[in-house]
C-alpha positions in Angstrom: -7.4 -230.0 20.3 -10.0 -228.1 18.4 -12.7 -226.6 20.5 -10.9 -227.1 23.7 -10.0 -224.0 25.7 -8.4 -223.0 28.9 -8.7 -225.8 31.4 -11.0 -227.7 29.1 -10.3 -231.3 28.2 -12.6 -231.2 25.2 -14.6 -234.2 26.4 -17.5 -232.2 27.8 -16.2 -232.6 31.4 -15.8 -229.0 32.7 -14.6 -230.0 36.1 -17.6 -228.2 37.6 -19.8 -230.3 39.9 -23.5 -229.8 39.4 -23.1 -226.4 37.7 -21.4 -224.9 40.7 -20.8 -221.2 40.1 -17.9 -219.2 41.3 -15.3 -221.5 39.9 -12.4 -219.7 38.3 -10.0 -221.5 36.0 -6.4 -220.6 35.1 -5.5 -220.7 31.4 -3.2 -223.4 30.2 -2.3 -221.8 26.9 -1.3 -218.2 27.4 -1.9 -215.6 24.7 1.0 -213.6 23.5 0.9 -209.8 24.1 3.4 -207.9 21.9 4.7 -204.4 22.2 6.3 -202.0 19.7 7.4 -198.5 19.9 8.7 -196.9 23.1 10.3 -199.8 24.9 11.0 -197.6 28.0 7.3 -197.1 28.4 6.5 -200.8 28.1 9.3 -201.6 30.6 7.7 -199.1 33.0 4.2 -200.8 32.8 5.4 -204.4 32.4 5.5 -205.4 36.0 2.1 -203.9 36.7 0.6 -205.6 33.7 2.0 -209.0 34.6 0.8 -208.7 38.3 -2.6 -207.1 37.8 -3.9 -208.8 34.6 -4.3 -212.3 36.2 -6.0 -211.0 39.3 -9.2 -210.0 37.4 -11.4 -212.9 36.4 -12.8 -212.7 32.9 -15.8 -214.5 31.3 -14.9 -217.0 28.6 -17.9 -217.5 26.3 -17.7 -221.0 24.8 -19.2 -222.2 21.6 -22.0 -224.8 21.0 -24.3 -223.6 23.7 -21.9 -224.5 26.5 -22.0 -222.4 29.7 -19.4 -219.7 30.1 -16.5 -220.1 32.5 -14.7 -217.5 34.5 -10.9 -217.6 33.9 -7.8 -215.7 34.9 -6.1 -214.2 31.9 -2.4 -214.8 32.0 -0.2 -213.7 29.1 3.3 -214.0 27.7 4.7 -210.5 26.9 7.2 -210.3 24.0 8.5 -207.6 21.8 6.7 -207.4 18.4 8.5 -209.2 15.6 7.3 -209.5 12.1 8.2 -213.2 12.1 5.2 -213.8 14.4 2.8 -212.8 11.6 1.5 -215.5 9.2 3.3 -215.7 6.0 0.6 -217.3 3.9 -3.1 -218.3 4.1 -5.9 -216.4 5.7 -4.7 -213.3 7.4 -8.2 -212.1 8.6 -8.1 -210.7 12.2 -11.2 -212.7 13.1 -9.4 -216.0 12.5 -6.0 -215.0 13.8 -5.2 -215.8 17.4 -4.1 -212.3 18.4 -5.8 -209.5 20.3 -4.9 -206.2 18.7 -4.9 -203.0 20.8 -3.5 -199.8 19.4 -2.7 -196.8 21.6 -2.0 -193.8 19.5 -2.4 -191.0 21.9 -2.9 -190.3 25.6 -4.5 -187.0 26.6 -3.2 -187.3 30.2 0.4 -188.1 29.6 1.5 -186.3 32.8 -0.3 -189.0 34.7 2.0 -191.6 33.1 5.1 -189.7 34.1 3.9 -189.5 37.7 2.9 -193.2 37.8 -0.6 -192.3 39.0 -2.3 -194.1 36.1 -0.3 -197.3 36.7 -1.7 -198.3 40.0 -5.1 -199.8 40.7 
């Protein structure tokens, strides 16, 4: 349904009574997070990512002047495959439903080996 987002029926009913703040919604459609490169590194951080990511509420800013909602971001983690990319049509990043994050270098790599950067 176009315009509907996490926990949104699309009919304008947000499930919030009287603009009650502090309501946190869980996403129904989970974004896909892909990884490429060192699979051992990804395997090492996978369990922390899947446990910690949904704990932090994030603000979902909605279109058409509607009030933002607080949601918990849950994701499906998969290995990157070229088949996931669009074959034809508009390939602009702004219209493609992926969040791209590139890690090219880490200046404190000793912290990763010790596991100190993986805990919150």
